N, C-alpha and C positions, 0 to 999 in steps of 0.2 A: 770799847765794845761790850765789855762785861766786867763784873766785879773782880774776876780773876784774870784780867788781861795784863797784870803786872804794872799798871800805871798807878802812881800815887800822887795826889796833890801835895805840893810842898810850898810853904810860905804863901798860901792862898786862902781866901775866905770867900764864900759865895753868899750873897744876900739878895733881897728883893725889895723893890720900891712898894709893890702891892703884894700882900701875902696870901691872897686867895685868888681863885680863878673866877673872875666876874662874868656876868652874862655877856655872851658874844665876845668874850675876851677883851672887852673895852672898859678899862677901869674908869670909874666916875671920879670927880674931884673929891667927893666925900670919902670914897674908899682910899684914895691917895692920902688925904689929910689924916685919916684914921691910922694908916700904916706908916707914914713917914717918920713919926717919932721913934719907931723901932729901929729903922735904918740909922737915924741920927744917933741913937744911943750906942748902936754897934760901932759906928764910925768913931765915936768918942773913945770907946774902949780899945779900939785898934790903933794905938798911938803911932805905930811904925808904918802905917799905910802910906805908900808913895804913889801907887798907881791904882786907878779905879777904871775898870773896863765896864762900859755901859752897853747893854744889849738892847738896842732900839732907841728911837727918839724919845719915847716917854721916860725911860730910865735916864737918858742923857739930860733932858730938861730938868728932871727932878733932883738928880745928883748935883748938877750945877747950882740949882736953887738952894739946896741944902748947904753946900759949901759956902755960897755967898751969904746965907743967913747966919753962918757961924763966923763970918768976918774974913773968910778966905776968898780973896778976889782973883779972878783970872787975869793973867798978864798978856793974854792974846785975845784974838777975836773968838767969840763964842758962837759957833754955828755947827749944827749937827751934819755929819756926813761920814760915810764909812771910812774908817782909818784915820779920822781927824784926831789930833792930839791937842789938848788945851792945857797949858801950864798954869799953875796957880801960885800965888805969892808964897805959900807955905812950902813950896817945893813939890807938892803933889801934882799929879798929872792925870787928867781924865782922857781916856781913849774911847772913841765912839765906834760902835759896830752895828751893822744892821741886825735886827732881831732874828735869831735862828728859827723862825716859825716855818711851818710847812709851806706857807704861801711864798716866803722868800727863798727857801731852799729848793722847792720844786720848780720854781721859775728861773732859778739861776741868779737871782738878784744877789744872793749870798751863797758862795761856794765854800767847800771845805778849805780850799787854798786861801780864800779871803779871811776866813775865820782864824785859820792858823797864823796868818800874817799879823792879825791884831794881837793875838796872844804872844807871838814872838816879839812884837814891838813892846808889849807890856813887860815881858821878862827882861828885855834889854834895858828899858827905862828903870825898872825896879832894882836892877843889879848895879846901877851907876855908883851908888855910895855905900853899899854894904848892908843897908836896911832892906832886906829882900822880902817885902810883903806887898801883896797886891790884893785888891778886892774886886769882885765881879758883881755888878748889880744889874738886875733885869726887871722887867715889868711884873711878871708873875710866874709862879710855877704852874705849868700846864702839862698834861700828859699826852 
């Protein structure tokens, strides 16, 4: 709720597929291609990442693309849907979540309970072998 609410992120890292708020909040392919190398570099540096939570279909598609381009292939069907988990050959797992936009939260497409469920699943998946690090990627930072 606020900076002094007593909550602290642990073993987590937040990043973005697109680093700026594009017009109409719809990133272009050019914007994605300009920004994706930053996410790629961050992911390379975060060697212990086991779980990647993607907020929205755009983030999901691009994180899967990034992992595949690095040689990490999914071991299951790749299809976006809220709560879907995709295991990869490296042992990493991608969790999909609807984007927490006003459109999705005001209409009830994404509820607080649904969002909590995804992050609880991420925590469970990340704690399976002691390397407790997760990354959250989303489309862009908007206010």
